[in-house]
N, CA, C and O atoms as a GROMACS GRO file, in nm:
protein
  596
    1MET      N    1  -0.971   3.290   0.250
    1MET     CA    2  -0.875   3.230   0.158
    1MET      C    3  -0.831   3.333   0.057
    1MET      O    4  -0.907   3.418   0.012
    2THR      N    5  -0.706   3.322   0.024
    2THR     CA    6  -0.652   3.417  -0.073
    2THR      C    7  -0.672   3.364  -0.214
    2THR      O    8  -0.783   3.368  -0.267
    3SER      N    9  -0.568   3.315  -0.274
    3SER     CA   10  -0.578   3.269  -0.412
    3SER      C   11  -0.590   3.117  -0.421
    3SER      O   12  -0.581   3.061  -0.530
    4ASP      N   13  -0.610   3.050  -0.309
    4ASP     CA   14  -0.621   2.905  -0.310
    4ASP      C   15  -0.760   2.862  -0.356
    4ASP      O   16  -0.861   2.907  -0.301
    5SER      N   17  -0.764   2.777  -0.456
    5SER     CA   18  -0.892   2.723  -0.501
    5SER      C   19  -0.930   2.606  -0.410
    5SER      O   20  -0.847   2.557  -0.333
    6TRP      N   21  -1.053   2.563  -0.419
    6TRP     CA   22  -1.097   2.453  -0.334
    6TRP      C   23  -1.025   2.323  -0.372
    6TRP      O   24  -1.007   2.236  -0.287
    7CYS      N   25  -0.983   2.309  -0.498
    7CYS     CA   26  -0.910   2.191  -0.542
    7CYS      C   27  -0.773   2.184  -0.475
    7CYS      O   28  -0.730   2.078  -0.429
    8ARG      N   29  -0.705   2.298  -0.469
    8ARG     CA   30  -0.574   2.304  -0.402
    8ARG      C   31  -0.587   2.274  -0.254
    8ARG      O   32  -0.508   2.197  -0.198
    9VAL      N   33  -0.685   2.334  -0.191
    9VAL     CA   34  -0.703   2.316  -0.047
    9VAL      C   35  -0.738   2.171  -0.015
    9VAL      O   36  -0.684   2.114   0.080
   10CYS      N   37  -0.828   2.113  -0.091
   10CYS     CA   38  -0.868   1.974  -0.066
   10CYS      C   39  -0.753   1.876  -0.091
   10CYS      O   40  -0.731   1.786  -0.010
   11SER      N   41  -0.681   1.893  -0.199
   11SER     CA   42  -0.570   1.801  -0.227
   11SER      C   43  -0.460   1.816  -0.122
   11SER      O   44  -0.400   1.717  -0.080
   12ARG      N   45  -0.433   1.940  -0.082
   12ARG     CA   46  -0.334   1.963   0.023
   12ARG      C   47  -0.381   1.903   0.156
   12ARG      O   48  -0.302   1.845   0.229
   13GLY      N   49  -0.509   1.918   0.185
   13GLY     CA   50  -0.562   1.865   0.310
   13GLY      C   51  -0.563   1.714   0.314
   13GLY      O   52  -0.530   1.655   0.417
   14PHE      N   53  -0.600   1.649   0.204
   14PHE     CA   54  -0.603   1.503   0.203
   14PHE      C   55  -0.464   1.442   0.205
   14PHE      O   56  -0.444   1.336   0.265
   15PHE      N   57  -0.368   1.505   0.140
   15PHE     CA   58  -0.233   1.448   0.133
   15PHE      C   59  -0.153   1.478   0.258
   15PHE      O   60  -0.088   1.388   0.313
   16SER      N   61  -0.156   1.602   0.303
   16SER     CA   62  -0.068   1.640   0.414
   16SER      C   63  -0.141   1.676   0.542
   16SER      O   64  -0.078   1.699   0.646
   17CYS      N   65  -0.274   1.683   0.536
   17CYS     CA   66  -0.356   1.724   0.651
   17CYS      C   67  -0.325   1.867   0.694
   17CYS      O   68  -0.354   1.905   0.808
   18HIS      N   69  -0.268   1.945   0.607
   18HIS     CA   70  -0.245   2.088   0.629
   18HIS      C   71  -0.334   2.163   0.531
   18HIS      O   72  -0.319   2.150   0.409
   19TRP      N   73  -0.426   2.239   0.583
   19TRP     CA   74  -0.521   2.309   0.496
   19TRP      C   75  -0.466   2.443   0.450
   19TRP      O   76  -0.518   2.502   0.355
   20LYS      N   77  -0.361   2.491   0.516
   20LYS     CA   78  -0.298   2.616   0.475
   20LYS      C   79  -0.168   2.585   0.404
   20LYS      O   80  -0.109   2.478   0.424
   21ARG      N   81  -0.123   2.679   0.322
   21ARG     CA   82   0.000   2.660   0.246
   21ARG      C   83   0.120   2.657   0.341
   21ARG      O   84   0.130   2.738   0.433
   22LEU      N   85   0.212   2.560   0.317
   22LEU     CA   86   0.332   2.546   0.399
   22LEU      C   87   0.442   2.636   0.346
   22LEU      O   88   0.449   2.666   0.226
   23SER      N   89   0.528   2.678   0.436
   23SER     CA   90   0.644   2.754   0.391
   23SER      C   91   0.748   2.658   0.335
   23SER      O   92   0.736   2.537   0.352
   24ASN      N   93   0.849   2.711   0.269
   24ASN     CA   94   0.951   2.626   0.206
   24ASN      C   95   1.032   2.548   0.308
   24ASN      O   96   1.078   2.438   0.279
   25SER      N   97   1.051   2.604   0.429
   25SER     CA   98   1.133   2.537   0.529
   25SER      C   99   1.060   2.419   0.592
   25SER      O  100   1.125   2.331   0.649
   26GLU      N  101   0.927   2.414   0.585
   26GLU     CA  102   0.851   2.306   0.648
   26GLU      C  103   0.842   2.182   0.560
   26GLU      O  104   0.810   2.075   0.612
   27ALA      N  105   0.867   2.192   0.434
   27ALA     CA  106   0.856   2.077   0.343
   27ALA      C  107   0.992   2.047   0.282
   27ALA      O  108   1.022   2.088   0.170
   28LYS      N  109   1.076   1.974   0.358
   28LYS     CA  110   1.213   1.949   0.314
   28LYS      C  111   1.227   1.821   0.233
   28LYS      O  112   1.292   1.822   0.128
   29CYS      N  113   1.169   1.710   0.278
   29CYS     CA  114   1.188   1.580   0.215
   29CYS      C  115   1.070   1.541   0.127
   29CYS      O  116   1.032   1.424   0.123
   30SER      N  117   1.013   1.636   0.059
   30SER     CA  118   0.891   1.608  -0.017
   30SER      C  119   0.916   1.512  -0.134
   30SER      O  120   0.837   1.422  -0.157
   31CYS      N  121   1.024   1.531  -0.205
   31CYS     CA  122   1.054   1.445  -0.320
   31CYS      C  123   1.085   1.304  -0.273
   31CYS      O  124   1.048   1.207  -0.340
   32CYS      N  125   1.151   1.291  -0.160
   32CYS     CA  126   1.185   1.160  -0.105
   32CYS      C  127   1.059   1.082  -0.070
   32CYS      O  128   1.049   0.964  -0.102
   33TRP      N  129   0.963   1.148  -0.004
   33TRP     CA  130   0.841   1.078   0.035
   33TRP      C  131   0.753   1.047  -0.086
   33TRP      O  132   0.680   0.948  -0.085
   34CYS      N  133   0.758   1.129  -0.187
   34CYS     CA  134   0.684   1.099  -0.310
   34CYS      C  135   0.741   0.973  -0.375
   34CYS      O  136   0.665   0.890  -0.427
   35SER      N  137   0.871   0.958  -0.373
   35SER     CA  138   0.934   0.837  -0.426
   35SER      C  139   0.897   0.715  -0.343
   35SER      O  140   0.871   0.607  -0.397
   36VAL      N  141   0.896   0.731  -0.211
   36VAL     CA  142   0.859   0.621  -0.123
   36VAL      C  143   0.715   0.578  -0.149
   36VAL      O  144   0.687   0.458  -0.158
   37VAL      N  145   0.625   0.674  -0.162
   37VAL     CA  146   0.484   0.642  -0.190
   37VAL      C  147   0.473   0.568  -0.324
   37VAL      O  148   0.395   0.474  -0.336
   38SER      N  149   0.550   0.610  -0.424
   38SER     CA  150   0.546   0.543  -0.554
   38SER      C  151   0.595   0.399  -0.545
   38SER      O  152   0.532   0.309  -0.600
   39VAL      N  153   0.705   0.377  -0.476
   39VAL     CA  154   0.761   0.242  -0.464
   39VAL      C  155   0.668   0.153  -0.382
   39VAL      O  156   0.645   0.037  -0.418
   40VAL      N  157   0.614   0.206  -0.273
   40VAL     CA  158   0.524   0.126  -0.189
   40VAL      C  159   0.394   0.095  -0.264
   40VAL      O  160   0.337  -0.012  -0.244
   41THR      N  161   0.348   0.185  -0.347
   41THR     CA  162   0.229   0.157  -0.428
   41THR      C  163   0.256   0.041  -0.524
   41THR      O  164   0.173  -0.049  -0.537
   42LEU      N  165   0.370   0.044  -0.590
   42LEU     CA  166   0.405  -0.068  -0.679
   42LEU      C  167   0.420  -0.198  -0.601
   42LEU      O  168   0.377  -0.304  -0.648
   43LEU      N  169   0.480  -0.191  -0.484
   43LEU     CA  170   0.497  -0.309  -0.400
   43LEU      C  171   0.362  -0.365  -0.354
   43LEU      O  172   0.341  -0.486  -0.354
   44SER      N  173   0.271  -0.276  -0.316
   44SER     CA  174   0.139  -0.323  -0.271
   44SER      C  175   0.059  -0.383  -0.387
   44SER      O  176  -0.014  -0.480  -0.367
   45LEU      N  177   0.071  -0.326  -0.506
   45LEU     CA  178   0.002  -0.384  -0.621
   45LEU      C  179   0.062  -0.520  -0.659
   45LEU      O  180  -0.011  -0.611  -0.699
   46PHE      N  181   0.194  -0.533  -0.647
   46PHE     CA  182   0.258  -0.662  -0.671
   46PHE      C  183   0.212  -0.765  -0.567
   46PHE      O  184   0.188  -0.880  -0.601
   47TRP      N  185   0.200  -0.724  -0.441
   47TRP     CA  186   0.152  -0.813  -0.337
   47TRP      C  187   0.008  -0.856  -0.364
   47TRP      O  188  -0.028  -0.972  -0.341
   48MET      N  189  -0.075  -0.764  -0.411
   48MET     CA  190  -0.213  -0.801  -0.445
   48MET      C  191  -0.213  -0.902  -0.560
   48MET      O  192  -0.294  -0.995  -0.560
   49TYR      N  193  -0.125  -0.885  -0.654
   49TYR     CA  194  -0.114  -0.981  -0.764
   49TYR      C  195  -0.077  -1.119  -0.711
   49TYR      O  196  -0.133  -1.220  -0.753
   50ILE      N  197   0.018  -1.124  -0.619
   50ILE     CA  198   0.058  -1.251  -0.559
   50ILE      C  199  -0.061  -1.314  -0.487
   50ILE      O  200  -0.085  -1.434  -0.501
   51CYS      N  201  -0.135  -1.235  -0.411
   51CYS     CA  202  -0.252  -1.287  -0.340
   51CYS      C  203  -0.356  -1.342  -0.436
   51CYS      O  204  -0.418  -1.444  -0.408
   52LEU      N  205  -0.376  -1.275  -0.548
   52LEU     CA  206  -0.473  -1.323  -0.645
   52LEU      C  207  -0.426  -1.449  -0.716
   52LEU      O  208  -0.508  -1.535  -0.750
   53VAL      N  209  -0.297  -1.461  -0.738
   53VAL     CA  210  -0.242  -1.581  -0.801
   53VAL      C  211  -0.256  -1.700  -0.706
   53VAL      O  212  -0.285  -1.812  -0.750
   54VAL      N  213  -0.236  -1.678  -0.579
   54VAL     CA  214  -0.241  -1.785  -0.479
   54VAL      C  215  -0.385  -1.811  -0.433
   54VAL      O  216  -0.407  -1.897  -0.348
   55TYR      N  217  -0.481  -1.741  -0.488
   55TYR     CA  218  -0.620  -1.751  -0.445
   55TYR      C  219  -0.675  -1.894  -0.451
   55TYR      O  220  -0.756  -1.932  -0.366
   56ASN      N  221  -0.632  -1.972  -0.549
   56ASN     CA  222  -0.682  -2.109  -0.562
   56ASN      C  223  -0.644  -2.198  -0.444
   56ASN      O  224  -0.710  -2.298  -0.416
   57ASP      N  225  -0.538  -2.162  -0.375
   57ASP     CA  226  -0.491  -2.241  -0.262
   57ASP      C  227  -0.531  -2.180  -0.128
   57ASP      O  228  -0.463  -2.200  -0.028
   58GLN      N  229  -0.640  -2.107  -0.126
   58GLN     CA  230  -0.682  -2.044  -0.001
   58GLN      C  231  -0.722  -2.148   0.103
   58GLN      O  232  -0.706  -2.123   0.223
   59TYR      N  233  -0.772  -2.263   0.061
   59TYR     CA  234  -0.812  -2.366   0.157
   59TYR      C  235  -0.690  -2.426   0.226
   59TYR      O  236  -0.695  -2.459   0.344
   60ASP      N  237  -0.581  -2.442   0.152
   60ASP     CA  238  -0.457  -2.488   0.213
   60ASP      C  239  -0.406  -2.387   0.315
   60ASP      O  240  -0.360  -2.423   0.424
   61PHE      N  241  -0.415  -2.261   0.279
   61PHE     CA  242  -0.372  -2.154   0.371
   61PHE      C  243  -0.456  -2.157   0.498
   61PHE      O  244  -0.402  -2.149   0.609
   62ASN      N  245  -0.588  -2.168   0.482
   62ASN     CA  246  -0.677  -2.170   0.598
   62ASN      C  247  -0.656  -2.294   0.684
   62ASN      O  248  -0.664  -2.286   0.807
   63SER      N  249  -0.629  -2.408   0.622
   63SER     CA  250  -0.605  -2.529   0.702
   63SER      C  251  -0.473  -2.521   0.778
   63SER      O  252  -0.464  -2.567   0.892
   64GLU      N  253  -0.371  -2.463   0.717
   64GLU     CA  254  -0.244  -2.442   0.788
   64GLU      C  255  -0.263  -2.346   0.906
   64GLU      O  256  -0.208  -2.368   1.014
   65ALA      N  257  -0.341  -2.242   0.885
   65ALA     CA  258  -0.368  -2.147   0.994
   65ALA      C  259  -0.449  -2.214   1.105
   65ALA      O  260  -0.428  -2.186   1.223
   66PHE      N  261  -0.541  -2.303   1.068
   66PHE     CA  262  -0.619  -2.375   1.169
   66PHE      C  263  -0.531  -2.466   1.252
   66PHE      O  264  -0.548  -2.476   1.374
   67ILE      N  265  -0.437  -2.533   1.188
   67ILE     CA  266  -0.346  -2.622   1.260
   67ILE      C  267  -0.264  -2.544   1.363
   67ILE      O  268  -0.240  -2.593   1.473
   68LYS      N  269  -0.222  -2.425   1.327
   68LYS     CA  270  -0.139  -2.345   1.418
   68LYS      C  271  -0.220  -2.269   1.522
   68LYS      O  272  -0.174  -2.252   1.634
   69LEU      N  273  -0.341  -2.223   1.486
   69LEU     CA  274  -0.419  -2.138   1.577
   69LEU      C  275  -0.537  -2.209   1.642
   69LEU      O  276  -0.596  -2.156   1.736
   70HIS      N  277  -0.573  -2.327   1.596
   70HIS     CA  278  -0.682  -2.408   1.651
   70HIS      C  279  -0.816  -2.336   1.652
   70HIS      O  280  -0.894  -2.350   1.745
   71LYS      N  281  -0.842  -2.260   1.546
   71LYS     CA  282  -0.971  -2.191   1.533
   71LYS      C  283  -1.005  -2.181   1.385
   71LYS      O  284  -0.924  -2.138   1.303
   72HIS      N  285  -1.128  -2.222   1.352
   72HIS     CA  286  -1.173  -2.213   1.213
   72HIS      C  287  -1.211  -2.069   1.181
   72HIS      O  288  -1.290  -2.006   1.252
   73PHE      N  289  -1.154  -2.019   1.074
   73PHE     CA  290  -1.182  -1.884   1.029
   73PHE      C  291  -1.126  -1.872   0.888
   73PHE      O  292  -1.034  -1.945   0.852
   74ASN      N  293  -1.180  -1.783   0.809
   74ASN     CA  294  -1.130  -1.763   0.674
   74ASN      C  295  -1.017  -1.660   0.679
   74ASN      O  296  -1.036  -1.542   0.648
   75TYR      N  297  -0.900  -1.707   0.718
   75TYR     CA  298  -0.784  -1.620   0.734
   75TYR      C  299  -0.738  -1.560   0.602
   75TYR      O  300  -0.688  -1.448   0.597
   76PHE      N  301  -0.756  -1.635   0.495
   76PHE     CA  302  -0.712  -1.585   0.365
   76PHE      C  303  -0.792  -1.462   0.322
   76PHE      O  304  -0.736  -1.368   0.266
   77MET      N  305  -0.921  -1.462   0.349
   77MET     CA  306  -1.002  -1.345   0.314
   77MET      C  307  -0.964  -1.223   0.397
   77MET      O  308  -0.970  -1.110   0.348
   78VAL      N  309  -0.924  -1.245   0.521
   78VAL     CA  310  -0.875  -1.134   0.604
   78VAL      C  311  -0.747  -1.079   0.542
   78VAL      O  312  -0.729  -0.957   0.532
   79LEU      N  313  -0.658  -1.169   0.501
   79LEU     CA  314  -0.534  -1.128   0.436
   79LEU      C  315  -0.563  -1.051   0.307
   79LEU      O  316  -0.502  -0.947   0.281
   80MET      N  317  -0.656  -1.102   0.227
   80MET     CA  318  -0.692  -1.035   0.101
   80MET      C  319  -0.755  -0.898   0.127
   80MET      O  320  -0.726  -0.802   0.056
   81THR      N  321  -0.841  -0.889   0.228
   81THR     CA  322  -0.907  -0.762   0.258
   81THR      C  323  -0.807  -0.657   0.304
   81THR      O  324  -0.810  -0.543   0.257
   82ILE      N  325  -0.718  -0.696   0.394
   82ILE     CA  326  -0.616  -0.602   0.441
   82ILE      C  327  -0.526  -0.559   0.326
   82ILE      O  328  -0.491  -0.442   0.314
   83SER      N  329  -0.489  -0.654   0.240
   83SER     CA  330  -0.403  -0.622   0.126
   83SER      C  331  -0.472  -0.529   0.028
   83SER      O  332  -0.410  -0.436  -0.024
   84ALA      N  333  -0.600  -0.554   0.002
   84ALA     CA  334  -0.674  -0.469  -0.093
   84ALA      C  335  -0.693  -0.328  -0.038
   84ALA      O  336  -0.680  -0.230  -0.111
   85VAL      N  337  -0.724  -0.318   0.089
   85VAL     CA  338  -0.741  -0.185   0.151
   85VAL      C  339  -0.610  -0.108   0.146
   85VAL      O  340  -0.608   0.010   0.115
   86PHE      N  341  -0.499  -0.176   0.177
   86PHE     CA  342  -0.370  -0.108   0.174
   86PHE      C  343  -0.332  -0.067   0.031
   86PHE      O  344  -0.278   0.042   0.011
   87ALA      N  345  -0.358  -0.153  -0.067
   87ALA     CA  346  -0.327  -0.119  -0.206
   87ALA      C  347  -0.410   0.001  -0.252
   87ALA      O  348  -0.356   0.091  -0.317
   88CYS      N  349  -0.538   0.004  -0.218
   88CYS     CA  350  -0.622   0.119  -0.254
   88CYS      C  351  -0.575   0.246  -0.186
   88CYS      O  352  -0.572   0.353  -0.246
   89TYR      N  353  -0.537   0.233  -0.060
   89TYR     CA  354  -0.484   0.346   0.016
   89TYR      C  355  -0.358   0.403  -0.050
   89TYR      O  356  -0.344   0.525  -0.064
   90CYS      N  357  -0.268   0.315  -0.091
   90CYS     CA  358  -0.144   0.360  -0.156
   90CYS      C  359  -0.171   0.425  -0.291
   90CYS      O  360  -0.109   0.526  -0.325
   91VAL      N  361  -0.263   0.368  -0.367
   91VAL     CA  362  -0.297   0.426  -0.498
   91VAL      C  363  -0.357   0.566  -0.479
   91VAL      O  364  -0.324   0.658  -0.552
   92LEU      N  365  -0.445   0.580  -0.380
   92LEU     CA  366  -0.504   0.712  -0.353
   92LEU      C  367  -0.398   0.812  -0.308
   92LEU      O  368  -0.401   0.928  -0.350
   93LEU      N  369  -0.307   0.769  -0.224
   93LEU     CA  370  -0.199   0.859  -0.183
   93LEU      C  371  -0.115   0.902  -0.302
   93LEU      O  372  -0.078   1.019  -0.313
   94LEU      N  373  -0.086   0.809  -0.391
   94LEU     CA  374  -0.008   0.843  -0.510
   94LEU      C  375  -0.085   0.938  -0.600
   94LEU      O  376  -0.027   1.031  -0.655
   95LEU      N  377  -0.215   0.916  -0.615
   95LEU     CA  378  -0.296   1.008  -0.696
   95LEU      C  379  -0.298   1.149  -0.635
   95LEU      O  380  -0.285   1.248  -0.706
   96PHE      N  381  -0.315   1.157  -0.503
   96PHE     CA  382  -0.311   1.288  -0.439
   96PHE      C  383  -0.174   1.353  -0.453
   96PHE      O  384  -0.164   1.475  -0.467
   97ALA      N  385  -0.067   1.273  -0.449
   97ALA     CA  386   0.067   1.328  -0.469
   97ALA      C  387   0.082   1.384  -0.610
   97ALA      O  388   0.140   1.490  -0.630
   98LEU      N  389   0.029   1.311  -0.708
   98LEU     CA  390   0.037   1.359  -0.846
   98LEU      C  391  -0.047   1.486  -0.867
   98LEU      O  392  -0.008   1.574  -0.943
   99VAL      N  393  -0.161   1.494  -0.799
   99VAL     CA  394  -0.242   1.616  -0.805
   99VAL      C  395  -0.165   1.732  -0.742
   99VAL      O  396  -0.167   1.844  -0.793
  100GLN      N  397  -0.098   1.704  -0.629
  100GLN     CA  398  -0.017   1.807  -0.564
  100GLN      C  399   0.093   1.858  -0.658
  100GLN      O  400   0.117   1.978  -0.668
  101VAL      N  401   0.158   1.766  -0.726
  101VAL     CA  402   0.264   1.804  -0.820
  101VAL      C  403   0.205   1.885  -0.935
  101VAL      O  404   0.262   1.986  -0.976
  102ALA      N  405   0.090   1.841  -0.987
  102ALA     CA  406   0.028   1.911  -1.099
  102ALA      C  407  -0.016   2.053  -1.060
  102ALA      O  408  -0.013   2.144  -1.143
  103LEU      N  409  -0.055   2.070  -0.935
  103LEU     CA  410  -0.098   2.203  -0.889
  103LEU      C  411   0.019   2.289  -0.841
  103LEU      O  412   0.000   2.406  -0.807
  104GLY      N  413   0.139   2.232  -0.838
  104GLY     CA  414   0.256   2.307  -0.795
  104GLY      C  415   0.265   2.325  -0.644
  104GLY      O  416   0.327   2.420  -0.596
  105GLU      N  417   0.203   2.235  -0.570
  105GLU     CA  418   0.206   2.242  -0.423
  105GLU      C  419   0.326   2.165  -0.369
  105GLU      O  420   0.382   2.078  -0.437
  106LYS      N  421   0.366   2.198  -0.247
  106LYS     CA  422   0.471   2.125  -0.179
  106LYS      C  423   0.416   1.992  -0.132
  106LYS      O  424   0.302   1.984  -0.084
  107LEU      N  425   0.496   1.887  -0.145
  107LEU     CA  426   0.454   1.754  -0.102
  107LEU      C  427   0.503   1.731   0.041
  107LEU      O  428   0.619   1.700   0.063
  108HIS      N  429   0.413   1.746   0.135
  108HIS     CA  430   0.445   1.721   0.275
  108HIS      C  431   0.353   1.611   0.324
  108HIS      O  432   0.236   1.636   0.353
  109LEU      N  433   0.405   1.490   0.335
  109LEU     CA  434   0.325   1.375   0.374
  109LEU      C  435   0.303   1.377   0.525
  109LEU      O  436   0.398   1.392   0.602
  110HIS      N  437   0.179   1.364   0.566
  110HIS     CA  438   0.144   1.366   0.708
  110HIS      C  439   0.208   1.247   0.780
  110HIS      O  440   0.227   1.142   0.720
  111TRP      N  441   0.240   1.264   0.908
  111TRP     CA  442   0.307   1.159   0.984
  111TRP      C  443   0.222   1.032   0.995
  111TRP      O  444   0.276   0.922   1.002
  112LEU      N  445   0.090   1.046   0.996
  112LEU     CA  446   0.004   0.930   1.005
  112LEU      C  447   0.012   0.846   0.876
  112LEU      O  448   0.010   0.723   0.882
  113HIS      N  449   0.020   0.913   0.762
  113HIS     CA  450   0.039   0.842   0.635
  113HIS      C  451   0.174   0.768   0.636
  113HIS      O  452   0.184   0.656   0.586
  114ARG      N  453   0.275   0.831   0.692
  114ARG     CA  454   0.408   0.768   0.700
  114ARG      C  455   0.403   0.641   0.784
  114ARG      O  456   0.463   0.540   0.748
  115ILE      N  457   0.332   0.647   0.895
  115ILE     CA  458   0.320   0.529   0.981
  115ILE      C  459   0.244   0.418   0.910
  115ILE      O  460   0.286   0.303   0.915
  116PHE      N  461   0.132   0.451   0.843
  116PHE     CA  462   0.056   0.350   0.770
  116PHE      C  463   0.138   0.287   0.659
  116PHE      O  464   0.130   0.166   0.636
  117ILE      N  465   0.218   0.367   0.591
  117ILE     CA  466   0.303   0.314   0.485
  117ILE      C  467   0.406   0.218   0.544
  117ILE      O  468   0.429   0.110   0.488
  118CYS      N  469   0.468   0.255   0.654
  118CYS     CA  470   0.568   0.167   0.716
  118CYS      C  471   0.504   0.037   0.767
  118CYS      O  472   0.562  -0.070   0.750
  119LEU      N  473   0.386   0.046   0.828
  119LEU     CA  474   0.316  -0.075   0.873
  119LEU      C  475   0.278  -0.164   0.756
  119LEU      O  476   0.286  -0.286   0.765
  120GLY      N  477   0.236  -0.102   0.646
  120GLY     CA  478   0.202  -0.179   0.527
  120GLY      C  479   0.322  -0.251   0.467
  120GLY      O  480   0.310  -0.365   0.422
  121VAL      N  481   0.436  -0.185   0.465
  121VAL     CA  482   0.557  -0.248   0.413
  121VAL      C  483   0.597  -0.366   0.502
  121VAL      O  484   0.640  -0.470   0.453
  122ILE      N  485   0.584  -0.348   0.633
  122ILE     CA  486   0.615  -0.459   0.725
  122ILE      C  487   0.519  -0.575   0.701
  122ILE      O  488   0.561  -0.691   0.699
  123PHE      N  489   0.390  -0.545   0.683
  123PHE     CA  490   0.289  -0.648   0.657
  123PHE      C  491   0.322  -0.724   0.528
  123PHE      O  492   0.313  -0.847   0.525
  124ILE      N  493   0.358  -0.653   0.423
  124ILE     CA  494   0.391  -0.717   0.296
  124ILE      C  495   0.519  -0.799   0.308
  124ILE      O  496   0.527  -0.909   0.254
  125ALA      N  497   0.618  -0.745   0.378
  125ALA     CA  498   0.744  -0.819   0.396
  125ALA      C  499   0.720  -0.948   0.474
  125ALA      O  500   0.778  -1.052   0.441
  126LEU      N  501   0.636  -0.943   0.576
  126LEU     CA  502   0.603  -1.064   0.650
  126LEU      C  503   0.527  -1.164   0.563
  126LEU      O  504   0.549  -1.284   0.572
  127GLY      N  505   0.438  -1.115   0.478
  127GLY     CA  506   0.364  -1.201   0.388
  127GLY      C  507   0.454  -1.270   0.287
  127GLY      O  508   0.442  -1.391   0.264
  128ILE      N  509   0.543  -1.195   0.228
  128ILE     CA  510   0.636  -1.254   0.130
  128ILE      C  511   0.730  -1.352   0.199
  128ILE      O  512   0.760  -1.459   0.144
  129THR      N  513   0.777  -1.317   0.319
  129THR     CA  514   0.863  -1.408   0.394
  129THR      C  515   0.789  -1.536   0.429
  129THR      O  516   0.845  -1.645   0.421
  130GLY      N  517   0.661  -1.523   0.467
  130GLY     CA  518   0.582  -1.641   0.499
  130GLY      C  519   0.563  -1.732   0.380
  130GLY      O  520   0.570  -1.854   0.393
  131ILE      N  521   0.539  -1.674   0.264
  131ILE     CA  522   0.523  -1.755   0.143
  131ILE      C  523   0.655  -1.824   0.107
  131ILE      O  524   0.656  -1.940   0.069
  132ILE      N  525   0.765  -1.752   0.120
  132ILE     CA  526   0.895  -1.810   0.085
  132ILE      C  527   0.931  -1.924   0.181
  132ILE      O  528   0.984  -2.026   0.139
  133ARG      N  529   0.903  -1.905   0.309
  133ARG     CA  530   0.942  -2.006   0.408
  133ARG      C  531   0.846  -2.125   0.413
  133ARG      O  532   0.890  -2.239   0.421
  134CYS      N  533   0.716  -2.099   0.410
  134CYS     CA  534   0.618  -2.206   0.434
  134CYS      C  535   0.561  -2.267   0.306
  134CYS      O  536   0.530  -2.386   0.304
  135TRP      N  537   0.546  -2.189   0.203
  135TRP     CA  538   0.482  -2.237   0.080
  135TRP      C  539   0.572  -2.210  -0.040
  135TRP      O  540   0.540  -2.128  -0.126
  136LYS      N  541   0.683  -2.280  -0.044
  136LYS     CA  542   0.776  -2.260  -0.155
  136LYS      C  543   0.714  -2.297  -0.289
  136LYS      O  544   0.746  -2.238  -0.392
  137ASP      N  545   0.624  -2.395  -0.287
  137ASP     CA  546   0.558  -2.436  -0.412
  137ASP      C  547   0.471  -2.324  -0.467
  137ASP      O  548   0.461  -2.307  -0.588
  138GLU      N  549   0.409  -2.247  -0.378
  138GLU     CA  550   0.323  -2.136  -0.421
  138GLU      C  551   0.406  -2.025  -0.485
  138GLU      O  552   0.359  -1.960  -0.579
  139TRP      N  553   0.523  -2.003  -0.437
  139TRP     CA  554   0.607  -1.896  -0.490
  139TRP      C  555   0.644  -1.922  -0.636
  139TRP      O  556   0.665  -1.828  -0.712
  140GLN      N  557   0.654  -2.049  -0.674
  140GLN     CA  558   0.689  -2.084  -0.811
  140GLN      C  559   0.575  -2.056  -0.908
  140GLN      O  560   0.597  -2.048  -1.029
  141ILE      N  561   0.454  -2.041  -0.858
  141ILE     CA  562   0.338  -2.014  -0.943
  141ILE      C  563   0.342  -1.872  -0.998
  141ILE      O  564   0.293  -1.846  -1.108
  142VAL      N  565   0.401  -1.779  -0.923
  142VAL     CA  566   0.401  -1.637  -0.962
  142VAL      C  567   0.472  -1.615  -1.095
  142VAL      O  568   0.414  -1.551  -1.183
  143PRO      N  569   0.595  -1.666  -1.116
  143PRO     CA  570   0.657  -1.645  -1.248
  143PRO      C  571   0.580  -1.713  -1.362
  143PRO      O  572   0.575  -1.661  -1.474
  144PHE      N  573   0.520  -1.829  -1.333
  144PHE     CA  574   0.442  -1.897  -1.436
  144PHE      C  575   0.318  -1.815  -1.475
  144PHE      O  576   0.280  -1.812  -1.592
  145SER      N  577   0.258  -1.752  -1.378
  145SER     CA  578   0.138  -1.673  -1.408
  145SER      C  579   0.171  -1.550  -1.494
  145SER      O  580   0.085  -1.500  -1.568
  146LEU      N  581   0.292  -1.503  -1.485
  146LEU     CA  582   0.334  -1.389  -1.568
  146LEU      C  583   0.359  -1.431  -1.712
  146LEU      O  584   0.358  -1.347  -1.802
  147GLN      N  585   0.381  -1.561  -1.734
  147GLN     CA  586   0.408  -1.610  -1.869
  147GLN      C  587   0.280  -1.644  -1.945
  147GLN      O  588   0.284  -1.662  -2.066
  148VAL      N  589   0.168  -1.653  -1.877
  148VAL     CA  590   0.043  -1.690  -1.942
  148VAL      C  591   0.000  -1.577  -2.035
  148VAL      O  592   0.006  -1.460  -1.999
  149GLN      N  593  -0.044  -1.614  -2.155
  149GLN     CA  594  -0.083  -1.512  -2.251
  149GLN      C  595  -0.230  -1.508  -2.271
  149GLN      O  596  -0.280  -1.427  -2.349
   0.00000   0.00000   0.00000
C-alpha cells in the first residue's frame, strides 16, 4: 500500500467493494448514487415509522394474511424484520458514503448495493400501496401520530 490508510481502504472496500483506488473515469455517477442512497435512507426510515405506528394493528394484519394464505404465521413480524434490516442497511450505506466524502474518496457504489437498494424501494412501494389499498383506516393514523406531542 502506498499512502492509503486502513480507514480509507476499509471504507472504500465496504462501500464500493474496491480495495484499490479507482481512476477518475471509473467513478462517473458517484454524486447521483450518493443522492439515491440518501433519499432511499429517508424513505426506509419513514417506512419503519409507518410500521411502528401500525404496530397496534398487527393482529388485523396477520388475520388478513391468514384469510388470503390459509396459514397461521406472524407475517407482521416478518415485515417488521425485513423493514428494520433494510433501514439499518441504508443507514450504514449512507454512513460509509459520508466517510468516503470526508476522506475525499470517489463514491462508486457496488452493483450489489444498487440491486439491494432497488429491491428495497420496490418492497417499500408495495407496502405503501398495500396499506393505501387494503387498510385506508391505518393510513389516516400516520398524520395523527405526527401531531402527538
